[in-house]
N, CA and C atoms as an extended XYZ file, in Angstrom:
564
Properties=species:S:1:pos:R:3:atomname:S:1:resname:S:1:resid:I:1 pbc="F F F"
N       284.865       60.888        1.255 N   MET     1
C       286.281       60.581        1.204 CA  MET     1
C       286.541       59.309        2.012 C   MET     1
N       287.099       58.304        1.384 N   ASN     2
C       287.430       57.061        2.066 CA  ASN     2
C       288.812       57.218        2.698 C   ASN     2
N       288.826       57.510        3.983 N   LEU     3
C       290.074       57.786        4.689 CA  LEU     3
C       291.005       56.583        4.687 C   LEU     3
N       290.458       55.409        4.839 N   LYS     4
C       291.304       54.206        4.859 CA  LYS     4
C       292.107       54.084        3.566 C   LYS     4
N       291.480       54.339        2.428 N   LYS     5
C       292.181       54.268        1.132 CA  LYS     5
C       293.263       55.343        1.047 C   LYS     5
N       292.929       56.547        1.499 N   ILE     6
C       293.909       57.637        1.489 CA  ILE     6
C       295.127       57.252        2.325 C   ILE     6
N       294.871       56.736        3.526 N   LEU     7
C       295.970       56.342        4.412 CA  LEU     7
C       296.795       55.208        3.811 C   LEU     7
N       296.117       54.185        3.287 N   ASP     8
C       296.829       53.049        2.697 CA  ASP     8
C       297.697       53.482        1.515 C   ASP     8
N       297.200       54.439        0.704 N   ASN     9
C       297.977       54.932       -0.440 CA  ASN     9
C       299.176       55.767        0.007 C   ASN     9
N       298.965       56.605        1.004 N   LYS    10
C       300.028       57.512        1.465 CA  LYS    10
C       301.046       56.800        2.354 C   LYS    10
N       300.582       55.819        3.138 N   PHE    11
C       301.453       55.124        4.094 CA  PHE    11
C       301.329       53.604        3.918 C   PHE    11
N       301.800       53.048        2.801 N   PRO    12
C       301.615       51.618        2.528 CA  PRO    12
C       302.177       50.730        3.647 C   PRO    12
N       301.385       49.756        4.043 N   LYS    13
C       301.746       48.745        5.043 CA  LYS    13
C       302.090       49.330        6.416 C   LYS    13
N       301.615       50.551        6.675 N   ARG    14
C       301.891       51.193        7.968 CA  ARG    14
C       300.616       51.557        8.716 C   ARG    14
N       299.445       51.258        8.161 N   VAL    15
C       298.170       51.698        8.734 CA  VAL    15
C       297.549       50.594        9.582 C   VAL    15
N       297.165       50.961       10.793 N   LEU    16
C       296.483       50.040       11.704 CA  LEU    16
C       295.094       50.600       11.999 C   LEU    16
N       294.126       49.702       12.210 N   THR    17
C       292.779       50.123       12.607 CA  THR    17
C       292.457       49.463       13.953 C   THR    17
N       292.858       50.109       15.038 N   PRO    18
C       292.661       49.520       16.361 CA  PRO    18
C       291.189       49.476       16.767 C   PRO    18
N       290.800       48.393       17.413 N   ALA    19
C       289.428       48.253       17.913 CA  ALA    19
C       289.303       48.776       19.342 C   ALA    19
N       290.403       48.703       20.096 N   THR    20
C       290.416       49.184       21.480 CA  THR    20
C       291.778       49.824       21.760 C   THR    20
N       291.884       50.509       22.886 N   ALA    21
C       293.159       51.116       23.281 CA  ALA    21
C       294.236       50.052       23.468 C   ALA    21
N       293.837       48.830       23.806 N   ASP    22
C       294.806       47.741       23.965 CA  ASP    22
C       295.492       47.380       22.653 C   ASP    22
N       294.895       47.775       21.523 N   ASP    23
C       295.476       47.486       20.207 CA  ASP    23
C       296.522       48.518       19.787 C   ASP    23
N       296.717       49.554       20.575 N   ILE    24
C       297.717       50.574       20.249 CA  ILE    24
C       299.092       50.032       20.642 C   ILE    24
N       300.030       49.989       19.692 N   PRO    25
C       301.373       49.494       20.033 CA  PRO    25
C       302.034       50.376       21.090 C   PRO    25
N       302.760       49.747       21.970 N   ARG    26
C       303.525       50.473       22.992 CA  ARG    26
C       304.939       50.659       22.462 C   ARG    26
N       305.604       51.683       22.933 N   ASP    27
C       306.992       51.954       22.524 CA  ASP    27
C       307.143       52.062       21.013 C   ASP    27
N       306.159       52.650       20.367 N   GLN    28
C       306.184       52.853       18.916 CA  GLN    28
C       305.708       54.269       18.639 C   GLN    28
N       306.438       55.004       17.859 N   ARG    29
C       306.011       56.350       17.473 CA  ARG    29
C       304.918       56.197       16.422 C   ARG    29
N       303.821       56.959       16.595 N   LEU    30
C       302.628       56.814       15.755 CA  LEU    30
C       302.063       58.170       15.362 C   LEU    30
N       301.324       58.173       14.274 N   VAL    31
C       300.378       59.248       13.997 CA  VAL    31
C       299.022       58.622       14.291 C   VAL    31
N       298.203       59.310       15.089 N   TYR    32
C       296.897       58.778       15.463 CA  TYR    32
C       295.809       59.695       14.933 C   TYR    32
N       294.731       59.070       14.477 N   ILE    33
C       293.648       59.794       13.812 CA  ILE    33
C       292.317       59.369       14.409 C   ILE    33
N       291.467       60.350       14.711 N   LEU    34
C       290.090       60.082       15.125 CA  LEU    34
C       289.182       60.968       14.294 C   LEU    34
N       288.245       60.316       13.613 N   ARG    35
C       287.221       61.055       12.872 CA  ARG    35
C       285.880       60.783       13.518 C   ARG    35
N       285.057       61.825       13.557 N   CYS    36
C       283.693       61.710       14.066 CA  CYS    36
C       282.769       62.207       12.963 C   CYS    36
N       281.893       61.316       12.527 N   ASP    37
C       280.932       61.654       11.473 CA  ASP    37
C       281.621       62.274       10.251 C   ASP    37
N       282.765       61.689        9.874 N   GLY    38
C       283.476       62.111        8.671 CA  GLY    38
C       284.397       63.302        8.840 C   GLY    38
N       284.477       63.882       10.030 N   GLN    39
C       285.336       65.040       10.273 CA  GLN    39
C       286.491       64.644       11.181 C   GLN    39
N       287.721       64.954       10.762 N   ALA    40
C       288.887       64.670       11.603 CA  ALA    40
C       288.872       65.617       12.796 C   ALA    40
N       288.826       65.053       14.007 N   ILE    41
C       288.872       65.904       15.200 CA  ILE    41
C       290.207       65.776       15.926 C   ILE    41
N       290.925       64.675       15.676 N   VAL    42
C       292.258       64.503       16.242 CA  VAL    42
C       293.156       63.908       15.170 C   VAL    42
N       294.237       64.613       14.860 N   VAL    43
C       295.333       64.070       14.065 CA  VAL    43
C       296.583       64.519       14.805 C   VAL    43
N       297.204       63.585       15.490 N   GLY    44
C       298.364       63.917       16.308 CA  GLY    44
C       299.448       62.872       16.162 C   GLY    44
N       300.550       63.090       16.881 N   GLN    45
C       301.630       62.116       16.839 CA  GLN    45
C       302.218       61.946       18.236 C   GLN    45
N       302.704       60.749       18.488 N   GLY    46
C       303.292       60.434       19.778 CA  GLY    46
C       303.261       58.934       19.989 C   GLY    46
N       303.489       58.530       21.226 N   GLU    47
C       303.448       57.113       21.569 CA  GLU    47
C       302.115       56.788       22.237 C   GLU    47
N       302.023       55.615       22.810 N   TYR    48
C       300.779       55.089       23.379 CA  TYR    48
C       300.057       56.089       24.283 C   TYR    48
N       300.778       56.698       25.218 N   ASP    49
C       300.134       57.583       26.196 CA  ASP    49
C       299.385       58.741       25.551 C   ASP    49
N       299.846       59.194       24.411 N   ARG    50
C       299.139       60.270       23.707 CA  ARG    50
C       298.110       59.706       22.739 C   ARG    50
N       298.446       58.611       22.073 N   ALA    51
C       297.561       58.036       21.049 CA  ALA    51
C       296.250       57.522       21.641 C   ALA    51
N       296.248       57.156       22.909 N   ARG    52
C       295.027       56.586       23.487 CA  ARG    52
C       293.869       57.584       23.569 C   ARG    52
N       294.142       58.874       23.303 N   VAL    53
C       293.076       59.877       23.282 CA  VAL    53
C       291.993       59.511       22.268 C   VAL    53
N       292.346       58.749       21.232 N   ILE    54
C       291.339       58.392       20.223 CA  ILE    54
C       290.313       57.410       20.778 C   ILE    54
N       290.565       56.873       21.972 N   PHE    55
C       289.598       55.987       22.633 CA  PHE    55
C       288.976       56.608       23.875 C   PHE    55
N       289.193       57.908       24.091 N   ASP    56
C       288.522       58.573       25.204 CA  ASP    56
C       287.013       58.459       24.994 C   ASP    56
N       286.296       58.304       26.095 N   CYS    57
C       284.839       58.190       26.042 CA  CYS    57
C       284.289       58.602       27.397 C   CYS    57
N       283.056       58.259       27.676 N   GLU    58
C       282.452       58.636       28.954 CA  GLU    58
C       283.198       58.036       30.141 C   GLU    58
N       283.824       56.877       29.948 N   ASN    59
C       284.502       56.188       31.042 CA  ASN    59
C       286.013       56.384       31.066 C   ASN    59
N       286.578       57.029       30.070 N   THR    60
C       288.029       57.147       29.942 CA  THR    60
C       288.412       58.559       29.535 C   THR    60
N       289.476       59.096       30.173 N   VAL    61
C       289.974       60.429       29.843 CA  VAL    61
C       291.495       60.372       29.755 C   VAL    61
N       292.047       60.962       28.714 N   THR    62
C       293.489       61.176       28.622 CA  THR    62
C       293.715       62.601       29.122 C   THR    62
N       293.917       62.739       30.439 N   TRP    63
C       293.870       64.043       31.105 CA  TRP    63
C       294.799       65.083       30.496 C   TRP    63
N       296.013       64.737       30.172 N   GLY    64
C       296.973       65.745       29.727 CA  GLY    64
C       296.930       66.072       28.251 C   GLY    64
N       296.014       65.498       27.504 N   HIS    65
C       295.979       65.731       26.058 CA  HIS    65
C       295.046       66.890       25.721 C   HIS    65
N       295.544       67.824       24.938 N   LYS    66
C       294.763       69.014       24.569 CA  LYS    66
C       293.428       68.659       23.928 C   LYS    66
N       293.390       67.592       23.155 N   LYS    67
C       292.177       67.235       22.414 CA  LYS    67
C       291.187       66.403       23.240 C   LYS    67
N       291.545       66.011       24.445 N   SER    68
C       290.668       65.127       25.220 CA  SER    68
C       289.288       65.736       25.460 C   SER    68
N       289.230       67.029       25.698 N   ILE    69
C       287.927       67.657       25.943 CA  ILE    69
C       287.057       67.625       24.684 C   ILE    69
N       287.683       67.787       23.513 N   PHE    70
C       286.925       67.794       22.261 CA  PHE    70
C       286.392       66.401       21.934 C   PHE    70
N       287.200       65.380       22.235 N   VAL    71
C       286.752       63.995       22.024 CA  VAL    71
C       285.585       63.697       22.964 C   VAL    71
N       285.730       64.081       24.222 N   ARG    72
C       284.677       63.828       25.210 CA  ARG    72
C       283.363       64.511       24.822 C   ARG    72
N       283.458       65.756       24.379 N   LEU    73
C       282.249       66.491       23.998 CA  LEU    73
C       281.542       65.819       22.829 C   LEU    73
N       282.291       65.269       21.884 N   ARG    74
C       281.660       64.566       20.763 CA  ARG    74
C       280.918       63.333       21.245 C   ARG    74
N       281.501       62.626       22.207 N   HIS    75
C       280.822       61.440       22.757 CA  HIS    75
C       279.552       61.828       23.502 C   HIS    75
N       279.616       62.895       24.260 N   LEU    76
C       278.499       63.265       25.120 CA  LEU    76
C       277.383       64.017       24.397 C   LEU    76
N       277.728       64.818       23.401 N   PHE    77
C       276.744       65.737       22.848 CA  PHE    77
C       276.507       65.612       21.344 C   PHE    77
N       276.961       64.534       20.729 N   THR    78
C       276.666       64.281       19.319 CA  THR    78
C       275.684       63.124       19.268 C   THR    78
N       274.596       63.303       18.560 N   LEU    79
C       273.578       62.267       18.452 CA  LEU    79
C       274.103       61.118       17.598 C   LEU    79
N       274.236       59.940       18.194 N   LYS    80
C       274.709       58.731       17.512 CA  LYS    80
C       275.977       58.976       16.693 C   LYS    80
N       277.069       59.367       17.373 N   PRO    81
C       278.300       59.636       16.632 CA  PRO    81
C       278.879       58.366       16.011 C   PRO    81
N       279.502       58.530       14.873 N   SER    82
C       280.193       57.438       14.192 CA  SER    82
C       281.684       57.765       14.197 C   SER    82
N       282.478       56.941       14.878 N   PHE    83
C       283.905       57.197       15.018 CA  PHE    83
C       284.724       56.257       14.144 C   PHE    83
N       285.791       56.788       13.577 N   GLU    84
C       286.787       56.001       12.856 CA  GLU    84
C       288.128       56.284       13.522 C   GLU    84
N       288.897       55.217       13.797 N   ARG    85
C       290.195       55.364       14.453 CA  ARG    85
C       291.265       54.670       13.619 C   ARG    85
N       292.364       55.388       13.403 N   TYR    86
C       293.481       54.834       12.638 CA  TYR    86
C       294.792       55.212       13.303 C   TYR    86
N       295.785       54.370       13.066 N   LEU    87
C       297.153       54.636       13.497 CA  LEU    87
C       298.061       54.449       12.298 C   LEU    87
N       299.107       55.259       12.223 N   VAL    88
C       300.141       55.094       11.209 CA  VAL    88
C       301.452       54.909       11.961 C   VAL    88
N       302.114       53.783       11.735 N   THR    89
C       303.386       53.533       12.407 CA  THR    89
C       304.476       54.377       11.755 C   THR    89
N       305.410       54.855       12.576 N   CYS    90
C       306.476       55.744       12.091 CA  CYS    90
C       307.819       55.261       12.626 C   CYS    90
N       308.895       55.660       11.915 N   ASP    91
C       310.247       55.241       12.302 CA  ASP    91
C       310.807       56.025       13.472 C   ASP    91
N       310.304       57.191       13.721 N   GLY    92
C       310.817       58.008       14.813 CA  GLY    92
C       310.041       59.303       14.920 C   GLY    92
N       310.511       60.158       15.811 N   LYS    93
C       309.805       61.409       16.100 CA  LYS    93
C       309.726       62.322       14.874 C   LYS    93
N       310.825       62.504       14.183 N   GLU    94
C       310.831       63.415       13.031 CA  GLU    94
C       309.923       62.896       11.912 C   GLU    94
N       309.959       61.582       11.683 N   SER    95
C       309.091       60.958       10.681 CA  SER    95
C       307.624       61.165       11.063 C   SER    95
N       307.316       60.976       12.343 N   ALA    96
C       305.936       61.137       12.822 CA  ALA    96
C       305.468       62.580       12.661 C   ALA    96
N       306.329       63.538       12.989 N   LYS    97
C       305.967       64.952       12.842 CA  LYS    97
C       305.668       65.291       11.381 C   LYS    97
N       306.514       64.793       10.490 N   ALA    98
C       306.316       65.068        9.060 CA  ALA    98
C       305.029       64.420        8.552 C   ALA    98
N       304.778       63.175        8.958 N   ASP    99
C       303.564       62.475        8.540 CA  ASP    99
C       302.314       63.157        9.093 C   ASP    99
N       302.378       63.592       10.347 N   GLU   100
C       301.247       64.290       10.970 CA  GLU   100
C       300.930       65.575       10.200 C   GLU   100
N       301.959       66.352        9.915 N   LYS   101
C       301.769       67.624        9.206 CA  LYS   101
C       301.181       67.390        7.810 C   LYS   101
N       301.700       66.398        7.105 N   ALA   102
C       301.198       66.090        5.758 CA  ALA   102
C       299.740       65.652        5.815 C   ALA   102
N       299.411       64.830        6.790 N   LEU   103
C       298.046       64.325        6.922 CA  LEU   103
C       297.075       65.441        7.313 C   LEU   103
N       297.498       66.340        8.175 N   GLN   104
C       296.638       67.456        8.564 CA  GLN   104
C       296.300       68.346        7.368 C   GLN   104
N       297.229       68.472        6.422 N   LYS   105
C       296.959       69.260        5.218 CA  LYS   105
C       295.892       68.587        4.357 C   LYS   105
N       295.838       67.265        4.406 N   ILE   106
C       294.887       66.521        3.580 CA  ILE   106
C       293.512       66.427        4.230 C   ILE   106
N       293.467       66.072        5.539 N   ILE   107
C       292.172       65.790        6.180 CA  ILE   107
C       291.812       66.728        7.325 C   ILE   107
N       292.716       67.630        7.707 N   GLY   108
C       292.431       68.519        8.836 CA  GLY   108
C       292.786       67.854       10.159 C   GLY   108
N       292.059       68.214       11.206 N   GLY   109
C       292.297       67.616       12.515 CA  GLY   109
C       293.232       68.403       13.399 C   GLY   109
N       293.643       69.592       12.951 N   ASN   110
C       294.540       70.422       13.744 CA  ASN   110
C       293.804       71.673       14.202 C   ASN   110
N       292.591       71.490       14.651 N   THR   111
C       291.782       72.626       15.086 CA  THR   111
C       291.208       72.343       16.477 C   THR   111
N       290.898       73.405       17.167 N   SER   112
C       290.288       73.274       18.495 CA  SER   112
C       288.872       73.836       18.490 C   SER   112
N       288.236       73.739       17.365 N   GLU   113
C       286.873       74.254       17.249 CA  GLU   113
C       285.861       73.215       17.720 C   GLU   113
N       284.851       73.705       18.393 N   VAL   114
C       283.745       72.858       18.821 CA  VAL   114
C       282.537       73.267       17.981 C   VAL   114
N       281.898       72.313       17.310 N   PRO   115
C       280.723       72.680       16.513 CA  PRO   115
C       279.696       73.418       17.386 C   PRO   115
N       279.055       74.443       16.822 N   PRO   116
C       278.102       75.245       17.609 CA  PRO   116
C       277.030       74.400       18.302 C   PRO   116
N       276.530       73.350       17.631 N   GLU   117
C       275.481       72.541       18.248 CA  GLU   117
C       276.003       71.762       19.458 C   GLU   117
N       277.278       71.369       19.432 N   VAL   118
C       277.886       70.655       20.561 CA  VAL   118
C       278.108       71.629       21.712 C   VAL   118
N       278.654       72.804       21.410 N   GLN   119
C       278.879       73.814       22.440 CA  GLN   119
C       277.554       74.257       23.066 C   GLN   119
N       276.527       74.371       22.251 N   SER   120
C       275.209       74.755       22.749 CA  SER   120
C       274.677       73.726       23.746 C   SER   120
N       274.834       72.436       23.408 N   LYS   121
C       274.375       71.383       24.324 CA  LYS   121
C       275.210       71.354       25.601 C   LYS   121
N       276.511       71.610       25.480 N   LEU   122
C       277.383       71.652       26.656 CA  LEU   122
C       276.920       72.721       27.636 C   LEU   122
N       276.565       73.882       27.129 N   LEU   123
C       276.237       75.022       27.982 CA  LEU   123
C       274.740       75.174       28.274 C   LEU   123
N       273.943       74.276       27.705 N   GLU   124
C       272.491       74.327       27.879 CA  GLU   124
C       272.116       74.315       29.362 C   GLU   124
N       271.232       75.205       29.747 N   ASP   125
C       270.717       75.305       31.116 CA  ASP   125
C       271.760       75.729       32.149 C   ASP   125
N       272.911       76.208       31.697 N   ILE   126
C       273.891       76.796       32.613 CA  ILE   126
C       273.806       78.307       32.401 C   ILE   126
N       273.594       79.022       33.473 N   GLU   127
C       273.392       80.465       33.361 CA  GLU   127
C       274.589       81.134       32.691 C   GLU   127
N       274.284       81.921       31.641 N   GLU   128
C       275.340       82.614       30.910 CA  GLU   128
C       276.116       83.534       31.844 C   GLU   128
N       277.437       83.491       31.724 N   HIS   129
C       278.381       84.285       32.512 CA  HIS   129
C       278.475       83.841       33.970 C   HIS   129
N       277.827       82.744       34.333 N   SER   130
C       278.008       82.197       35.678 CA  SER   130
C       279.407       81.575       35.745 C   SER   130
N       279.875       81.256       36.933 N   LEU   131
C       281.209       80.674       37.078 CA  LEU   131
C       281.355       79.358       36.299 C   LEU   131
N       280.434       78.396       36.413 N   PRO   132
C       280.591       77.170       35.617 CA  PRO   132
C       280.628       77.441       34.109 C   PRO   132
N       279.789       78.356       33.641 N   TRP   133
C       279.746       78.717       32.217 CA  TRP   133
C       281.101       79.271       31.782 C   TRP   133
N       281.652       80.207       32.576 N   LEU   134
C       282.947       80.808       32.245 CA  LEU   134
C       284.068       79.776       32.266 C   LEU   134
N       284.069       78.913       33.264 N   LEU   135
C       285.130       77.912       33.365 CA  LEU   135
C       285.091       76.926       32.200 C   LEU   135
N       283.900       76.522       31.793 N   LEU   136
C       283.795       75.640       30.624 CA  LEU   136
C       284.275       76.352       29.361 C   LEU   136
N       283.936       77.616       29.207 N   LYS   137
C       284.409       78.395       28.055 CA  LYS   137
C       285.934       78.521       28.084 C   LYS   137
N       286.509       78.782       29.266 N   PHE   138
C       287.978       78.856       29.399 CA  PHE   138
C       288.609       77.523       29.011 C   PHE   138
N       288.022       76.431       29.483 N   ALA   139
C       288.572       75.101       29.195 CA  ALA   139
C       288.570       74.821       27.690 C   ALA   139
N       287.554       75.268       26.984 N   LEU   140
C       287.492       75.064       25.536 CA  LEU   140
C       288.566       75.857       24.797 C   LEU   140
N       289.038       76.921       25.398 N   ARG   141
C       290.046       77.765       24.757 CA  ARG   141
C       291.445       77.528       25.332 C   ARG   141
N       291.594       76.531       26.149 N   SER   142
C       292.869       76.262       26.798 CA  SER   142
C       293.971       75.999       25.782 C   SER   142
N       295.146       76.530       26.060 N   ALA   143
C       296.315       76.270       25.210 CA  ALA   143
C       296.904       74.899       25.522 C   ALA   143
N       296.503       74.328       26.630 N   ASN   144
C       296.983       73.002       27.026 CA  ASN   144
C       295.816       72.031       26.976 C   ASN   144
N       295.515       71.396       28.097 N   SER   145
C       294.389       70.474       28.174 CA  SER   145
C       293.291       71.100       29.027 C   SER   145
N       292.167       71.413       28.409 N   GLY   146
C       291.055       71.998       29.154 CA  GLY   146
C       290.580       71.089       30.271 C   GLY   146
N       290.622       69.783       30.033 N   MET   147
C       290.204       68.814       31.065 CA  MET   147
C       291.155       68.907       32.265 C   MET   147
N       292.458       68.910       31.981 N   GLN   148
C       293.449       68.980       33.052 CA  GLN   148
C       293.375       70.322       33.763 C   GLN   148
N       293.147       71.403       33.014 N   ASP   149
C       293.015       72.724       33.638 CA  ASP   149
C       291.889       72.729       34.662 C   ASP   149
N       290.722       72.228       34.273 N   LEU   150
C       289.585       72.194       35.202 CA  LEU   150
C       289.932       71.394       36.456 C   LEU   150
N       290.548       70.228       36.257 N   LYS   151
C       290.919       69.388       37.399 CA  LYS   151
C       291.939       70.108       38.298 C   LYS   151
N       292.920       70.773       37.694 N   ASN   152
C       293.923       71.503       38.474 CA  ASN   152
C       293.301       72.672       39.233 C   ASN   152
N       292.398       73.401       38.574 N   TRP   153
C       291.744       74.526       39.240 CA  TRP   153
C       290.939       74.031       40.438 C   TRP   153
N       290.319       72.874       40.285 N   ARG   154
C       289.568       72.266       41.399 CA  ARG   154
C       290.528       71.890       42.525 C   ARG   154
N       291.618       71.222       42.175 N   ASN   155
C       292.599       70.794       43.184 CA  ASN   155
C       293.245       71.981       43.897 C   ASN   155
N       293.385       73.106       43.195 N   ASP   156
C       293.972       74.311       43.782 CA  ASP   156
C       292.965       75.124       44.591 C   ASP   156
N       291.707       74.653       44.644 N   GLY   157
C       290.688       75.334       45.432 CA  GLY   157
C       290.033       76.508       44.724 C   GLY   157
N       290.272       76.654       43.415 N   LEU   158
C       289.693       77.777       42.673 CA  LEU   158
C       288.246       77.528       42.279 C   LEU   158
N       287.861       76.256       42.217 N   ILE   159
C       286.483       75.918       41.865 CA  ILE   159
C       285.822       75.325       43.105 C   ILE   159
N       284.833       76.018       43.590 N   LYS   160
C       284.113       75.566       44.786 CA  LYS   160
C       283.127       74.459       44.429 C   LYS   160
N       282.583       73.820       45.444 N   GLU   161
C       281.765       72.611       45.293 CA  GLU   161
C       280.583       72.777       44.337 C   GLU   161
N       279.836       73.847       44.483 N   GLU   162
C       278.635       74.023       43.650 CA  GLU   162
C       278.996       74.125       42.164 C   GLU   162
N       280.010       74.928       41.850 N   ALA   163
C       280.441       75.070       40.449 CA  ALA   163
C       281.031       73.752       39.943 C   ALA   163
N       281.809       73.083       40.791 N   TRP   164
C       282.409       71.802       40.401 CA  TRP   164
C       281.338       70.762       40.096 C   TRP   164
N       280.292       70.723       40.885 N   LYS   165
C       279.215       69.761       40.644 CA  LYS   165
C       278.578       70.009       39.275 C   LYS   165
N       278.321       71.272       38.954 N   THR   166
C       277.734       71.604       37.648 CA  THR   166
C       278.652       71.146       36.516 C   THR   166
N       279.935       71.454       36.631 N   ILE   167
C       280.901       71.102       35.581 CA  ILE   167
C       281.062       69.594       35.463 C   ILE   167
N       281.270       68.906       36.597 N   SER   168
C       281.495       67.453       36.531 CA  SER   168
C       280.234       66.701       36.103 C   SER   168
N       279.053       67.217       36.473 N   ASP   169
C       277.809       66.611       35.985 CA  ASP   169
C       277.697       66.762       34.472 C   ASP   169
N       277.992       67.953       33.979 N   ARG   170
C       277.865       68.211       32.545 CA  ARG   170
C       278.856       67.370       31.735 C   ARG   170
N       280.075       67.203       32.259 N   LEU   171
C       281.099       66.434       31.551 CA  LEU   171
C       281.094       64.949       31.940 C   LEU   171
N       280.159       64.578       32.818 N   LYS   172
C       279.979       63.179       33.252 CA  LYS   172
C       281.299       62.537       33.689 C   LYS   172
N       281.949       63.199       34.620 N   TRP   173
C       283.233       62.721       35.118 CA  TRP   173
C       283.116       61.728       36.257 C   TRP   173
N       281.928       61.473       36.757 N   HIS   174
C       281.766       60.656       37.956 CA  HIS   174
C       282.445       59.294       37.821 C   HIS   174
N       282.169       58.575       36.743 N   LYS   175
C       282.739       57.241       36.571 CA  LYS   175
C       284.262       57.294       36.471 C   LYS   175
N       284.762       58.256       35.742 N   VAL   176
C       286.206       58.376       35.544 CA  VAL   176
C       286.894       58.694       36.864 C   VAL   176
N       286.359       59.673       37.584 N   LEU   177
C       286.981       60.074       38.841 CA  LEU   177
C       286.847       58.995       39.911 C   LEU   177
N       285.720       58.286       39.943 N   GLU   178
C       285.547       57.188       40.901 CA  GLU   178
C       286.544       56.070       40.623 C   GLU   178
N       286.729       55.730       39.332 N   ARG   179
C       287.661       54.671       38.971 CA  ARG   179
C       289.093       55.075       39.335 C   ARG   179
N       289.414       56.339       39.140 N   LYS   180
C       290.746       56.839       39.467 CA  LYS   180
C       290.984       56.759       40.979 C   LYS   180
N       289.960       57.130       41.775 N   LYS   181
C       290.075       57.049       43.237 CA  LYS   181
C       290.254       55.606       43.687 C   LYS   181
N       289.500       54.680       43.102 N   SER   182
C       289.588       53.285       43.516 CA  SER   182
C       290.952       52.695       43.165 C   SER   182
N       291.564       53.132       42.072 N   LYS   183
C       292.909       52.663       41.720 CA  LYS   183
C       293.921       53.145       42.742 C   LYS   183
N       293.771       54.404       43.208 N   LYS   184
C       294.684       54.946       44.193 CA  LYS   184
C       294.575       54.203       45.516 C   LYS   184
N       293.337       53.896       45.948 N   THR   185
C       293.162       53.212       47.228 CA  THR   185
C       293.614       51.757       47.154 C   THR   185
N       293.489       51.117       45.988 N   LYS   186
C       293.978       49.743       45.840 CA  LYS   186
C       295.493       49.680       45.915 C   LYS   186
N       296.146       50.744       45.428 N   GLY   187
C       297.603       50.775       45.402 CA  GLY   187
C       298.228       51.080       46.757 C   GLY   187
N       297.421       51.504       47.733 N   LYS   188
C       297.967       51.846       49.058 CA  LYS   188
C       298.112       50.645       49.944 C   LYS   188
């Protein structure tokens, strides 16, 4: 299925193919799409702060977005993933919601499923039913953002150092968290 053709036919002159997060329009309501190896993993709507999830990677996290953990897992545990990113410009919130719903019926992207091979690699060598194993499983089933939940549980003291090290090593958060800390110290 050639997604670009489908989008161009359904949304004439409204489709953008951003190369980086900097190409996402600001102050514009959008439907944003991320496909990995031909499967839609994110089809959502919102403005820049939400749309940038399609560029999450090992070095970048959209903490409050429900799909951020699924995007990250595809980057970390899919062998040579091929990503396609698209944006559809919309006139407003209601238009974006309608376009998102219509597009999800055509290509999917409204699921929180993790392919078994990705989940297997995520949990590989972590003792089954151990605290890190359980917390990662909880994060995958989060009704909000599994990434943000883990970070909040850590900040609230619910995740001790040993479990946190296992989780942050597995999700390769070191670069992201270090960059976030350095931004905070520069701003002081």
